[in-house]
N, C-alpha and C positions, 0 to 999 in steps of 0.2 A: 748355623750362621748362613744367612741367605746372601744372594749375590748383590743385594741392594744395601748390605750392611755399611760399606764404606760411604755410600751416598747418604745414608741415614745419619751417620756420625758427623759428616761434613755439614749437613744442613742443620743438625741439632746444635753444633758448636757455634755456627754463624748466627742462628737465631738467639741463642742465649747471650751472645755478645751484643746484639743490637736490640732485641725485643723482649728478652726475658723468657720465662718458662712457658708462657701462654703460646707465643709464636712457635717455640720449639716443639710443643706438643702438637700444634697443627701441622707443621712440616713433617714431623715424624709420622703422624697419622696418615699423611698423603703417601709417604713411601710404603707404609703398611698396607694401604689399600691397593697400590700397584702390585705389591708382592703377593697379596692374597688373590687378586684377579688372575695373575699369570700362573699361579700354582694350582688353579682349579682344574679338575680333570676334564670337565666340559669346556671346550675352548670358547672363550667369550670374545666377541668381536664388537668393540665400542665404535659407535658412529655418531655423526652429527647430521641433522636433517638437512637435505639439499646441499651437501658438502661435496664438491668435486674430488677433494682429497680422499674422503671416505669412499666414494664410488671407485676411484682408481685402486685403492687398497683392497676393496672387496673383489674387484675383477681379478687382481693378481692372486689373492688368496684362494678364490674359488678354482682358478685354473691350477693352482699348486696343490691344494688339499683334496679337491673333488669330494666334498662331503655328501653323504647319502641322506641326511636329515638336517634341515635348517629350521631352527626355532627363531621366529621373528616377533619382535615386540610390536604387535598390532592387534586390534580387537578380534578375538577368536571367532566371533560370528560373522566376520567379513570374509572368511576364507573362500566361500563359493564364488565371490566376485573376482577373484584373481585371474581365473581362466578367461574372463571376458575382456581383459586388458588387451588381448591381441586384436580385438575389434575396434579399438579406439585410437585416437591420436592424442598423444601426451601434450600437455599435462591434463590429467583427469583426476577426479577425487572419488574414492569409495565412500558411499553414503548409506547410513541407516536412518530411517525416518519413521516416526510414529505420530499419528494425529489423534488417536483415541487412547487415552491413558488409563491404566488401572494400577493403582499402587503409588502414583505420583500426584502431587498437587495439580489440580485442574488448571491453574494459572500458568503452568509451565508449557502447556500445549501450544504448538506442536514441538516435539522433540526431534532434533536432527544432529547427527554426528558425521563429520567428514574427515577423511584422511587422504590428503593430496599426494599424488605420485608424480614425480618428474623423472626425466631420463638421467639427469645428473645427480642421482641419489643412490646410496648403497642398497636401500631396500629394493629398488627396481632391479638392480643387478642380481640380487638374490632371488627375486621372483622370476626373472627371465631365465636364470640358470635352472631353477627348479622346474619350470614349465616345459622347457625344451630339452631337458636331460632325462633320459629314461631311468627309471628306478630311484629318482630323487624325490623326497617328500618334503614339503614345506608346511610347517605347523605354526599357526598363530597362537601365541600363548598369553597375550595380554588380556585384561579384563574385558568382558563383553560390553556392548554399548548400553545394555540395561544396567550394568553395574556402574558405568560412568555416571549415571544420574542417581543410582542408589546411594552412591557415596557423596553426592552433593549436599550441602547444608540445607535443611528443610526450611530455613527462614528466608530463602530466596536463592535462585540459581546464580552461580557466579557468571560474570560476563567474561567468559573465556574468549569470546570474539564478539565485539560490538557489531551490530548490523550496519552495513554500509548505508550511507545517506542517499546515495543515487548511483546511477550508471549511465555512462555516456559512450560514445563511439570508440574512444581510445582507451579509457580506463575501465577495467572490468572488476572493481573491487567488490561488486555485489554478486559475483558468480556463486559464492558460497552461501549467500543470504545471511541468516543469523544462526547458522549452524555452529556447534561446538567443535573446534578443531582438535584433532588428535594427530600428533607428530611424533616421529621416532628421533630420539637423540636431541632433545631440546638442551642446548648448551648456551646459557646466558647467566651472568651473575644475578643472583637474587638479592644481592646486597647493593643498594643504589650507590653508596659511597665507593665501593670497590669498582663498579662500572665507570663511575665519574673519574676515579683515579687512573684507570687504565686508558680511558680516551684522552685525558689531559697529557699524560706522559707519552702516549703513542702518537700524539699530534694528528688525531683523526676526529671526524665529526660524529660518527655514530658507531654502534657496535658492530654492524656488518663490515664496515671498513677495517676495524681493528682485527676482526676474525680473519679477513682475507689477508691482511698484511702479516700478521704474526703467527697464524696457524695454517691457513690454507697453502700459502706459498711455500713455507718450509717443509710441509709434510707431503706436498704433491709428488716430490721425487724421492722421498725417504723409503727405506725398506720397511717390510711389514712389522718387524719386531719394534723398530723405533716408533713407527706410527702407533702401534698398539699401546706401548708404554706411555707415550705422550698423551694420548687421548684419555686413558684411565687417570693420569695425573691431573689433567684439566677437570675432568668430572669430579674427582675427589676434592680438588681446590674449591670449585663452585658449590659443592655439597657442604663443605665444612664452613665456608664463609657465606653464610646467608642468615637472614633474620630467623628468630625462633618462632616461626609460625607453626604452632602445633598441629592445626587442622591440616594444613597442606603437607607437612612432614609425615603425618600419619597416613595420608592418602598415597603419597609416593612410596612409603615403605610397604603399605598394603599391596600396591601394584607389584612390587618386587617379590613379596611372599606369594602372590597369586601366580606369577610367572614361574617361579621355581617349583611350586606345587604341580602346575600343569606339566612342566618338563619331566618331573619325576614320574607322574602318572603315565606319560607317554612312554618313557624308557622302560618302565615296569611292564606295560602292556605289550610292547613290541619286542622287547629284548635287544634293542639296538645297542651296539657298542658305543659308548660316549666318545671314543676316539674318532668315530665317523660322523660326529655331529658338530654343528656350529650354532652358537647362540648369538644372534644379532640383536643388540639393544643399544640404547643410548649410553654415551659415556657416563652420564650421571648415574644410571643404574648399574653400570659395570663396577662402580666403586661402592656397592651396597654393603651395609654392615648388619643386615637383618639376620636373625638366628637361622632362618631357613636357607641362607646362602650356601650354594655348593651341593654336590651330590652326596658328600660324605657327612652332611650335617645330620645329627641325631634329634633335631627339634621336631616337635609335632607338626604335621602338615597344617597348612593354613585352612581354616574353616571358610569354605566358599558358600555364601548364601545363595539360595535359589533365585532364579529370575522372577520378576513380576509377571502378571498376566497381560502386560502390554504387548500388543502385536506389532512387531517391527517389520518394516519393508526395507528391502536392500536393492541398491542399484548404483550405477555409475553416473556422475554428472560432470559436465565440462568444468575445467578449472583454467587458471591463467597465472602467470607470474605475479601480476599485481594483486590478484585475489589472494594468493598465498602471503604476499608481503603485508596486505591489509589485515588478514586474519591473525597472523602470528606476530605482528608488531615489528616487522623487518623494515629496513630502510628502503625507500622507493628505488627500484632498479637493482636491488642486490641479487634477487633470484635471476634476473636476466643476465647480469654480469657473471654470476656463478655458472650459468649455462654456457656463456661464451668462454669462460675459463676451462670448463670441462672439455669443450671441443678442441681448444688449443692444447690442453694437457694430453688428450688422446693422440693427437698428431705428434706431439713432441716425445712422448714416452714410448710410443709403439705398443701400448697395451690394447689388446683387442676386446672391447667391451661386449658384454652379453646383450642380446636384443631378442625380444620375443618374435618368433617367426610369424609373418603376416601382419606385423605391427605397421599401422599407418604412420606417415611422416618420414622425414629424411634422416637416415642414420648417420652419425659422425664417421668421417673417414679417417681411420687410423693409419699410422705409418707401418713400416715393416716391423713385424712382431719380434720383440727382443726376448731373451731368456727371462723367466720369471725370477725376480729377486726375492729372497727370503721364503721360497716355497716350502722349505723344510724347517721353518722356524719353530714349529710346534714339536717336531721330532728331536731337534737338538736341544741340549741343556740351555735354559734361558740365560742370556747374557745381559749385563747392565748397558743398555743403549741410552738410558735416560741421562746419565752423568755427562756423557759426550755431547748430547743434544743441548743440555742446559749450559754447559761451560764453554762450548765452542761458539765462535761468532757465526751469525747467520750467513749462508751463502747468498751473496747478492747477485742477482742476474744483471748482466750488462744491458746497456741501452739498445733496444731494438728500433733503430731509426726508421727502418722501412715500415714497421707496424705503426709507429707513432705518426709518421708522415701520412700514411693512408688514412688514419683517423682524422687528422687535421683537414686534409683535402675533402674527405667525405662529409664532415660536419659543416664545412662551409657550403658545400653544394646543397646539403639538406636544409641549412638555414635560409639560403636564397629561395628555395622552393616554398618555404613557409613565410616569406615576406620580409626577411631581414636583409639589410643592406650590407652584406658580407662580401669580402673580396679576398684576393690572394694575400694581401697584407695581414688580414685577420688570421688566415691559416698559419702564416709564419709566427704571428704573435702567440697563437695558441700553442704552437710547438715549443717556442722558447719558454713560455710561462709554465708549461707542463714540466719541463726539465727543471725550471727554477723551483717550482713547488716541491717536486720530489726531492731536490737537494735540501731544501729547508726542512723537510720531514725525515731526513736521514735515509733516503732511498736512492739507490743507484739507478733504478729503472722506474719511470712513471707508471703508476697504476691507472686503471680506468677511472678511479675516483680522482686522481690528480688531474687527468685529462678533462674530466667533467667540470671540475672547479675552474680550470683554465679557460675552457670554452665559455662558461657562464661569465667570467670576468671580461673576456675580450670581445665577445659577440653580442651579448644581451645589452640592450640599451635601456632607456628609461621606461619603455612600455613593450608589451608583446604584441606584434602586429597581427598574428594569426591566433589559432587555437592552441598552439603548443609553444611552450617556452623552451629555452636552450637546454635545460636539464632533461626535459622530456625527450628532446631530439637526440641527446647523447644516449639515453637508454634505448631508443629505437636503433640507433647506430650500432651499439655494442651487443645487440641481440634482440631487442624488441620485446614487447610484451606477447609472448607466445600464448595462444589460446587453444586449448585442447577441444576435442569433439568426441562424442560417443557414437560409435558406428551403429548402423541399423540393427545388426544382429545382437548388439548388447543392450538395446533399448527394451524397456518393459512392453508388455503386449499393448497397452493403451497407446503409447507413442508410436509403435509400429502400425497400429490401426489408423492413426491420424495420418501417417505418411501414405498408407495405401489408399485411403479414401480421398486424399487430395492429389493423387497422382494424375487424374484427368486435367489438372491445371497446367501440367507440363513444366513445373518449377522444381528446382533443386532445393528442397527444404533444409538440407544440411548447411547450406551456405549461410554466412553471417551477415551478408549484405541485405539491404532492403530490396525486395522484389515486388513488381507491380503485377497484379492479377486482374484481368478484365473478364467479366462474366456477363454474357448476353443470355439471360434466362429465357427470353422469348424464342430466340432462334436456336438455342442449345438447351433444351429442357433437361438434358442429362446432367447439367452442372447444378441443378437445384439442390441435390444432396451436398455438394461442396459448399454451396452457400449456407445451408443449414449448419454444417459443421463449423464454418468460419464464424458464424454468429455465436455459436456455443463457445468456441475458443476465445472469442473476444470477451465473453462473459467470465471465463475462468482464468485466462492468462493476463499478465500485465498489459498496460495500454499499448505499448509499442509492438507487441507480438503480432496482432492482427488488427489493423486500423482501417476502418472503412472510409474511402474517399468519396464515393458516390453511392447512394442507397441508404436506407434506414429500415429498421424493423421495429414497428409499433403496432399496437392493436388496430386491426382494420386496414393495415398497409401491407402491400406486397410489391416490391420494386421489380421493374422489368429488366433493368441493367444495374450492375454493381461494379465497383472498382475498389481494390484492396491493395494496401501496402503490407506485405508479409515480411516478418523477420523472425520466424519460428526458430531458425538455427541459432540466433542470438539469445533466445530464451529457452534453450534446451533444458536447463536445469528445472525451470518451472514445469515444462512438459513432462520430464522424467518424474517429478514429484507428484504430478497428477496420477501417474501410473501406480503409485503407492496407495492410492485411495480407491481404485476400481479398475475394471478391465475395459471400460469404455467411457468416453466423455459424458455420455448421457447418464450413466450410472453415477459418475462423480457429481454431476450437476444435481441429480435427484437427491443424493445424500446431503449435499450442501444446503439445498432448499429445505430438506427436513430438519437439519440442525438449526437453520435460521428460524423455522416456525416453532420448533419444539425445544429450543434452547432456554436456559434459565433467564436470559434477558429478553426473550421474545416479546414483541408487542403486536398489536393489531396491524400497524403499518408494515412491519416486517413480514407478517403472514400475507397481507394483501400484495406486497411486492413479490413474494414467492409465488402467489397465485398467477400474477401477471407473467412472470418469468416461465412458469410451467406452461402457460398458454403459448408464449412466443417461441420457446425452444423445444418443448417436449410434447406439444400438440394438445395440452390440456387433458380433458377426459377425467378419469377416476382420480388421478393424482391431484389435479386442480381442485376437485371436489373435497378431497381430504384436507388440503391446505385451507380451502375456504371454510370448512367446518371448524378448523383450528382458529381461523380469524374470528369467527363468531364467539368462541370460548374466550379468547383473549380480550375482545371488546367488552364482554360482560364482566370480566375481572378487573378492568381498569377503573381506577378511582380519580383520575385526573383527566383533563381535556386538553393537555399540552399538544397532543398530536392530532387534534380534531381536524385542522385544515388539511393535512396530508391524508387522513382517513377518507374525508369527503372527496378529495380530488381523485383518489384511486378507485373508490367504489363507484363513483359516477362513470369513470372510464370503463370499468369492468361491466357495469350495467348496459352502457351504450354498446359495448362489444357483443354481449349476449343477446341483446334485442335485435342487433343487425344480423347475427349469424344463426340464430336458433328460433324455433317456434315458441319457446317459453323460457322463463328464467330458471336456472338451476335451483335446487332446494336450498342450497347454502346461501344464495343471494337473497332469496325471500326471507330466510331466517336472519340474515344479517340486517336487512331493512327493518324487520319487526323488532329485533333486539336493539338496534341503534336508535329507533324511534323512542322506545321506552327508556333506554339508557340516557339519552341526551335530554329528554323531558325531565328525568329525575335530577340530573345534575345542572339543569339550566338555572334555577334560582341561586344555587351555590356559586356557580361560575360568574353570574352577574354581580354578586355581592363580594366575591374574592378580589381583594385589592392587588394581589400578586398576579392574578390571571390577566391574560392579554385580551385586547379587544378582538384581535383576529380570531382567536379561538372561539369566543362567543359567537362571532359572526358566522364561523364555519358550522357551529352547531345549529344555528338558526337556518343556515342554508340547507343543511341535511334535513331538518324537520319540515321546512316549507317546500323544498324541492322534491322530496320523496313522500310527501303527505298523501297524495292520491294513491300511490302504490301501497303504502302502509295501511291506509284505511281499507283498501280492497283486501288486504290480508288479515283484517280483524282488529286493527288498532282503533283507538277511540280518540276523536278530535278534542273532546273535553280535556284530555290529559295535557295537550299542548296549551290550551287556553288557560287552564289552571296554572301551569308552570309560568306562563307569561304574567298572569295577574299576581303571582307570589314573588315575582322578582322585583327587588327594590335596590337598584344600584345607586352609588354615590358619585362615581367617577363620571365626569361630563361626557366623555366618549361613549360609555356604556348607557348613560341616560338617553343619548340621542339614538343609540341602537335599540333601546327598549321602545322609544316612541315609534321608530320605524316598524318594529315588530307588531306593536299594537295597531298601527295603521294598516299593516298587511292583513291582520286578523279581523279588521273592521271594528276594533274597540275604540278607534280614534279616527275621525274624519281627516281628510287632507287639509281642509280649511282650518281645522283646529291645529294641525301640525304646522301649517304655514304661520298661523297666528303666534304659536309659541316661538318659532324662529324669529319672527319680527319683534316679539317682546324681548328676546335675548339681545338683539342688536340695539334695541332702544334703551336697555338698561346699562348705564355706564359702569356699574359694578360687575356686570357679567361679561362685558365686551372683551376684557383680556383673556378670558377662558373660552370665548366663542370658537376659536380654531380647534379646540379640543372636541367641542360638540360637532364641528364640521368633519373632523376625522372619523367620528362615529358614523355620521351619515354616509361618508365615502365607503366605509366598511359595510354598510347596509345594502349597498348595490348588489352584493352577492345573494343574500337571502330575499331581498325585495327589489328586483330590478324594475318594477313598475314605478318605483319612487324616483327614477332617474330624473324626470322633469323638475321635481321639487329639489333634488340635490343640486342640479345645475342652477336653479333659481337662488337657492341659499348661498351657493358658492359665489355667484355673480354679485349678490348683495354684499357678501363679506368683502370681496375685492373692491367694491365700490364705496363702501362705508367705513370699513375699519381703517384706523390710522396706520401709518407705516411702522410705527414702533411696535404694534401688535402683529401686523401682517407679515413683515419681513422675517422675524424669527420662526414663523410658522411655515414658510415656504419650504425649507429643507425637509421638514417632517412630512409635508404633503407629497413632495416629490419622491421621497424615499418610500412612502406607502404605495404610491401609484407604480413605482418602478418594481417594488417587490411582488406586487400582485398585478402585474400588467396583463397577464393572460385572462384573469377573471374580471377585473374591475374597469380597466381602461376602455375596452371596446364599447361597453355599455355607456360609459360617460361620454365618449367621443361621439358616438351615434346621436345621443340626445343633444349634445352641444351643437352638432352639425344641423340638426333639425331646428334648433332654436335660433341660432345666430345666422346672419346673412352670409351668403357665400362669396361676396365681392366687397372690396374696399369702398367703392362709391356708395353702395347701399348701406354701409355701416354709418356714414355720416348722418343720414336721415332715419336711421333705424331707432325705434323705441322699444324697449323690452316689453314683452307681452304682459308681465306682471305689473307694469307701470302705465300701460295705455288703456286701461278700462274706461268705458264711456261714463261721463258724469251722470249722476242720478238726476232724473226729471223732477222739476219742482212740483210739490204736491198740489193737486187741483182742489179748488175750494169745494167743500161738500155741497151737493145739491139735493135738496129734500125731494123725495118721490114717494109714491104710494097713495092710499085712499085718504089718509089724514091731510097730507100736503095738498091733494086735489080739493078737499073740502074747504081748507083755509083759503086756497087761491080763488075759489068761487065766491066766498063770502069775506072779503078783505076788511070790512068795516070794524070788526071786532079787533083784528090785529092792529089796525091803524090807531084805534082808540087807546089800546094798551101801550103802543109805542109813544104816542103823544103824552100819555100820563107819566111815562118814564123819562121823557125828554129826548128821545132818539127819533130821527126821521125814519119813516117807513120806506124800505127799499124791497121791491119784489123782483126776484130773479125769474128768468124764463123757465117754464116747466121742463124738467129733465126729459129728454127723449132718448130712447134706446140708441146705442151706437149703430150707425148704418140704417136708421129707420127710414130716411129719405130714399136711399137706393133700393131698399126692399119695396117701398110703395111704388116707386117708379117701375120696378121690374114687374110687379103684379099688374099695374095699369097697362103695361105694354103687352102682357100675355094674359088676358082675362079668361081664356079657355080653361086654364088650370083651376082658377077660383070657382068658375061655374061647375066644373066637374066635381070638385069637392063639395060644393053646396048641394048638388044633386045626390051625391052619395049620403050626405048627412040627412037629406030629406027622406031618403029611402029607409034610413035606419032610425027615423023618428027625431032627428035633430033639426037644427035650423042654422042658417048662415046669414051673416050681414055683410 
């Protein structure tokens, strides 16, 4: 008969009277779980994550028991990180990170696991005690991070923590990114109806407030035996009242089997007395019913599968209260309130908490140390403290008017600073409302949650004047969103290297504020390496980490001065995770560029972008050549032309760079031009005929073929290939038809007069007029491959605006404007230059201006034909025959003047004025046997 037998009988009888055998079985099972946990030879310490009551009980028990070995429920491969906590400012998170996966689905990459640590937690007290107490060993016994994902369902990873949508200056929900959170002692009902029932009858809004009211406050001053029994009871209750989720239940039980197996192995290997050990785990796992539970169990050890070949990286990342709340589904401000409750409980109880020596941050100031309560609870026979706790009324704290008045005055002051029209009357109203709400909810002393509700009710109006609402101001007042930081010594080598290389800037990169860095690269050439590093960080880190204010880095540009806004301390997590990928930022960038170029979804555009980044950030050279060769392979393998515009734009820029910086083009550039010429010639007829293909893509292909034809021909390509591709193209879409006409005009297969005549025929045909804007769009796109046709495009566009009816013209304008805006860099300058050359530059000149295509001189009247030659001379000398023929036919005879050669009179006058020339010619002819007249 156990000490809990009276309690078991009492609960069983009450359950049978009100709920039947099912409820009786549940309550009896809860008592059995408590009895089993207390009877275990290895002392089990049940905890709740980020619970001040658990932290207080842990500090008391450690000072009373002084264990030599602490088994902690935490991923076993995170153990080397514990010693680095002394170099950090809490809260921080232990992290395991893997970007290259082996044995896991590729879609899961990257994998990340975090375990946040706060000062108001039992696990931190155990870690601090073990690190600063000689001869004490702390052993992490939970599954490894590799097993965390081994045990995930293969049909898709669970969303243990949804990635945060964004990050601003005040809320830091994204500090953990999309990592999977691992916490110790998760205590929350898995049964939604049970949680709703508890919240309704507890008159609270969310679970964090219920836990603080009904668990934290009663247990903060309880002795160790009472705390231990109550926590196991709560864990057993939530364990038994939850949905029958077989997959999750099996994973939880496998974790318990894993931990008990590891503890047995350690005890067997070291020979440690179990009486000198302490097993710290969540209250949920303290009520375990697996067959491996306990040191005396004769069940077979749990078979632990080997880890995969995935290479894990470990480090510390900064955390915050709001990040913990967002990742683990806690109410906003609950962790901050728990931290404030911890500091208050330390002062009131007199317990001296453990703290790692050299720890950054401000330690809580405890009162005078009191005797440890329940220090020998494990040595004495266990007593039933649970019955008294459940049957006795809760000890209600009296109203602390000084504390509440301080809150009310401070919240009004803080509200006024943030734009609220708050006054002393509002402070009084908040005080009275807090007391009223506490009374309505059955509390003698208003809690921080009551005060927050009262402040929102009395101060917040119909709108928020500033960036923060009153609820957020209350969180700041009651403790604020504390944000941790990883010290320099705990950073990975890459992060320390970044700090060292940016030291010449004279900035404190650990600060979370935005700092301005001014670099005069001409006057201080020693800052050029800093500039190079900042540009690489801008490429690797999020936008806000390193933001250039003045200066840019493009091909062919090198700024003289630069200005940067740096917030590297705010993005410390991302910088730490870079350290998991390599030992320097250059190595990380090279690896990422390789993955982009050789990845399964790599395209020619991605490879060309990688080439450009390699030139800008890594100096180009051999690595850029490798990426360029990969771009040639990807271009040859492409079967569509969807990315042709981007390919053309990037290769043009790269060719211009190499022509300006080197004596000759690299081999990969030559190969790319040759391959691209043949590739696009092959795909051109298909792209013209494809109805789903865009006009811009075809225009880009023609731009590549026409713009690089001279280089391609010099490298051995054949012009006939391009001409055949154009002749084989037979598009049906109007825009592509116009583009084909422009291509033929560029190749000389069609004259400009023929092209102009076809445009005039389109405008003159009433059946084609509604679709003429589509032809016009094709001509506009043709400005890229055939810029010489700009005068004709301006002429056709002017005729369209002058002749098309409004019903056709107005719907076309948005499409035309959108086309010009999208391709402003390539098309608009050519069009604007030609329009400026064609149209007058002033308004007065516009009134009398006539378009050049309409001001052509009228054709001269055809002159009457005048007969000339020997026959005409013979007839003129003998007119009688012609006169007789005319009289016979009945027509009067009219003789015209004999035709004289144009300018005959002027020539004769010139020769008469200068006879010497004629005489000299006559003498010359006489000498040669000729004659002159």
